[in-house]
FIFILUM-643595 format. One record per atom (N, C-alpha, C): x, y, z. Coordinates in steps of 0.1 Angstrom, whole numbers, plus 5000, padded with zeros to 4 digits. Example, Ala and Ser with C-alpha at 12.3 -4.5 7.8 and 13.67 -1.06 7.14 Angstrom:
REM residues 2
513249435078;512349555078;513249675078;512849785071;513749895071;512950005079;
REM end
This chain:
REM residues 241
311958064962;311858014948;310357984945;310058004932;308757984927;308557834924;307357784927;306957654923;306757644908;307357534902;307357524888;306757384883;306257384871;305857264865;306757234853;306957104851;307957064840;307256964831;307656964818;307156854809;307956864797;307956754789;308556754776;307556794765;307956874756;306956924746;307656914732;306856934722;307356934708;307257074702;308357114697;308457244690;308457214675;307557274668;307457244653;308257344645;309157284637;309957364627;309757304614;308757344606;308457274594;308057134596;308757044590;308456894592;309156834604;309956914610;310756874621;310056894634;309956794642;309356804656;310556804666;310856914672;311956924681;311556894695;312156794701;311756764715;312456874724;311656924734;312157024743;311657004757;312557044766;312157034780;311657174785;310457174790;309857304794;309657304809;310057414815;309857444830;309257574831;308157584839;307457714840;306757734853;306757854858;305957884870;304557844869;303857804880;302557754879;301457854876;301757984879;300858094877;301558214871;300758304865;301358424860;301858424846;302358544842;302958564829;304458604831;305358544823;306758554826;307558574813;308758634813;309558634801;310058494798;310358474786;310858344781;312358334780;312958224784;314358204783;314658064777;315458064766;315857944759;317157894765;317257774768;318457714774;319057624764;320357644761;321057574751;322057474757;321957354753;322657234759;324157244757;324857164765;326257124761;326257024750;327356974747;327456864736;326756734741;326456724754;325956604760;324456594759;323756684752;322356674750;321556744761;320256734761;319356784771;319356684782;320456674789;320556564800;320056624813;320356544824;319856584837;320256714841;321556744839;322056874843;321356994836;321156984823;320457084815;319057104820;318356984823;317056994828;316957064842;317957044850;318057114863;318257264861;319157294852;319357434849;318057504844;317357434835;316057484830;315057504842;314957414851;314157424862;314557544871;315857554873;316357664882;315957804876;316057814863;315657944857;314157964859;313357864857;311957874859;311657924873;312357864883;312157904897;312458044900;313258104891;313658254893;312558344886;311558284879;310558364874;310558374859;310758264852;310858264837;310258144832;309658144820;309258024813;310557974805;311157874810;312357824804;312157694796;312857694784;312757574775;314057544769;314357414769;315657364764;315357274752;315457324740;315257244728;316457154725;316157034720;317156934716;317956984704;319157034705;319857084694;320356974684;320256854688;320656734680;319456664674;318256724674;317056654669;317256594656;317956664647;318156604633;319156484633;320156504642;321256404641;321056284650;320456304662;320256194672;319156234681;317856204677;316756234686;316856164699;316556234710;316556174723;317956164729;318956214723;320356204727;320556274740;321056194750;321556254763;322556154769;323756214773;324756124779;325356194791;326356124797;327056174808;328356244803;329456224811;330656304809;331956224807;331856104803;333056024801;333656064788;334956034786;335556074773;334856014761;334355894762;333655834750;332355914747;331655944758;330456024756;330656164751;331756224755;332156354750;332456344735;333156244731;333456224716;332156204708;331256134714;329956104707;329256234706;329156314717;328456444716;329156534706;330456544706;331156624696;330856584682;330756454679;330456404666;329156464661;328156464669;326856524665;326956674664;327656744673;327856884672;328456924658;329356844653;330056864641;329156854629;327956794631;326956784620;325956894620;325956984630;325057094630;325457204621;324557294617;324857404609;324257534616;324857644614;324357774619;322957804614;322757774601;321457794595;320357714602;320657584604;319657504611;319457544625;320557574632;320357614646;319557734648;319857834639;319057964640;317557934637;317357844627;315957804624;315257744636;315957654643;315457594655;315157694666;316057794667;315857894677;314557974674;314458014661;313258084657;311958004660;312057874657;310857794660;310557784675;311557784683;311357784697;310857914702;311258024696;310758154699;309258164696;308958104684;307458104680;306658024689;307257914694;306457834704;306257914717;307257984721;307058064734;306058174731;306058244720;305158354717;303758304717;303458184714;302158124713;301558094727;302458084737;302058044750;301458164758;300258154764;299658274770;300358314783;301258234788;301958274801;303258334798;303558364786;304858424782;304758564777;305558654783;305458794779;306258804766;306458934761;307158954748;308658984750;309258934761;310658954764;311358814764;312458804757;313158674755;314658684757;315158584764;316558574766;317058434764;318358414764;318958284762;320058264772;320358134775;321558104782;322057974776;323357954775;323957834769;325257804774;325657674774;326857624780;327657544770;328957564770;329857484761;329357504746;329057404739;328457414726;327257514726;326457504737;325257594738;325657734740;326857764746;327357894747;327657964734;328157884725;328357924711;327057954704;326057864706;324757874700;324058004706;324258034719;323658154725;324258274718;325558284715;326058394709;325558414695;325358294688;324758294675;323358354675;322558304685;321158344686;321058484690;322058544697;321958684701;321758774689;322058724677;321958804665;320458824660;319558744667;318158754663;317558874671;316758954664;316259084670;315359064683;314758944684;313958924696;314658904709;315958864708;316758834720;317258954727;316758974739;317159094746;318359074756;318558944760;319558914769;320258774766;321558774766;322258654763;323358624773;323258504779;324258454788;325058344782;326258364777;327058264770;328158214779;328158084782;329158024791;330057944782;331357984783;332457904777;332157844764;331657934755;331357894741;332557884732;333057764730;334257744722;333957774708;334957834701;334957854687;334257984682;333658064691;332958184687;333858264678;335058284681;335958374674;336658304662;336558174661;337358094651;336558024640;335257994643;334457914634;332957934635;332157874627;330757874629;330257734626;329157684632;328757544629;328357534614;328857424608;328657404594;329657464585;330457554590;331457624582;331057764578;332057844573;331857984569;332558074579;332258204578;332958304586;332558274601;333558304609;333358284624;332058354629;331458294638;330258354644;330458494649;331658524654;332058654659;331758764648;331858724635;331658824625;330158874624;329258804631;327858844632;327558944643;328558974651;328459064662;327659194659;327859254648;327159384645;325659364645;325159244644;323659224643;323059214657;323859204668;323359184681;322659314686;321459304691;320759424696;320559424711;320659314717;320459304732;321759314740;321659264752;322859274761;323459134762;324759124762;325459004762;326458994774;326258884782;327158854792;327858724788;329258724788;329958594786;330758554798;330958424799;331658374811;332758274806;333958294810;335058204806;335958174818;336658054816;337658014826;339058044820;339858104828;341258134823;342058014821;341657894826;342357774824;341657684814;340757734806;340057654796;340857624785;341157494782;342057454771;341357474758;340057494758;339357504745;339157644740;339457744749;339257884745;340457964750;341158014741;342458094744;342058234749;343058284757;342958424761;342758524749;343458484738;343358574726;341958574721;341258454721;339958454716;338958534725;339158524738;338358604747;338558754744;339758784742;340058924739;339458974725;339458884716;338758914703;337258934705;336658854713;335258864716;334959004723;335759034732;335659164739;335859274730;336759264721;337059374711;335859394702;335359284697;334159294688;332959354694;332659314706;331559364713;331659514716;332959554720;333159694723;333159774710;333759724699;333859794687;332459824681;331559734682;330259744677;329259804687;329759844699;328959914709;327759824714;328059694715;327059604721;327259614736;326159634743;326159634757;326559494762;327659484770;328159354774;328959364787;329159244792;330159224803;330759094800;332059084803;332858964801;333458924815;333058804820;333558754833;334458644831;335658644838;336558534837;336858494851;337158364852;337358294865;338558204864;339358184875;340458094875;339857944875;339357904863;338757774862;338857724848;338557594847;338657534834;337257524827;337257454816;335957444808;334957364816;333657414815;332557344822;332457374837;333057494841;333057514856;331757534863;330657554855;329357574861;328557444862;329057344857;328357214858;328757124869;327857104879;328257034891;328356884889;328156844876;328256694873;329656674867;330456774865;331756754858;332956784868;334056714865;335156724874;335756874875;335456944864;335957084864;335057184871;334057134878;333157224885;333857314895;333557444895;334157534905;332957604912;332557564924;331357624930;331357774932;332557824936;332557974938;332358044925;333058004915;332858064902;331458054897;330857934898;329457904894;328557994901;328658014914;327758094922;327858234918;329058294916;329158434911;328558444897;328758354889;328258364875;326658354875;326158274884;324658264885;324058404890;324758464899;324358594904;324358694892;325358694884;325358784872;324258744862;323958624860;322958584851;321558644856;321358624869;320058674875;320058824873;321158894875;321159044873;320859074858;321459004849;321159024835;319759014831;319158904836;317758884832;316758974839;317059014851;316259104859;316259244853;317459284847;317559414842;317059434828;316959324820;316659334806;315359264802;314859174810;313659104805;312459144813;
REM end
């Protein structure tokens, strides 16, 4: 593993200052990877994920997706904390999220240690945001983990995020649990069909697991599924960034 440095930074989006967790190798120039949080905020788990990606040889950054709704928000995994996180998620909009992603990309582009290759990874709510962000032309690789609602809605309302699939130019890997109560097998099939129909380079991975199977802080954690998924993420980034 590569030695990394970490710090909290500010990403400027107009008058909004977005707090973000940055992890980067100590030397060299590397591709940039944006990490999208679960509904629980940029908490300890997301910071660990960001550090892990940096150790693999990327400049990784996790912007606070709830900066407008709840600056500094981060919680654990109790039912009450889940409901709190979902309440803030329901206040986000696709337009604002894409604007924040663009601002984060601009931040990375200004850093001398970042190359011109960019990818994303997101979990839960962040998995949906990753699919949304895949529509941006700069994004060459997307790893979307159990992103609920991709086929049925979009943040803030309007046509489902899946309808934006034709705009994707990079490679998309999605990861789902077959026992996920938040994402039906029909929705996974709809995502697969859309990616295939529009000839988006993609792979869809499913595991006998529930929602949140990659998070070792949650009761639904499945180590074998998580290990395999991480291998696929590494392959995706190595091949495309």
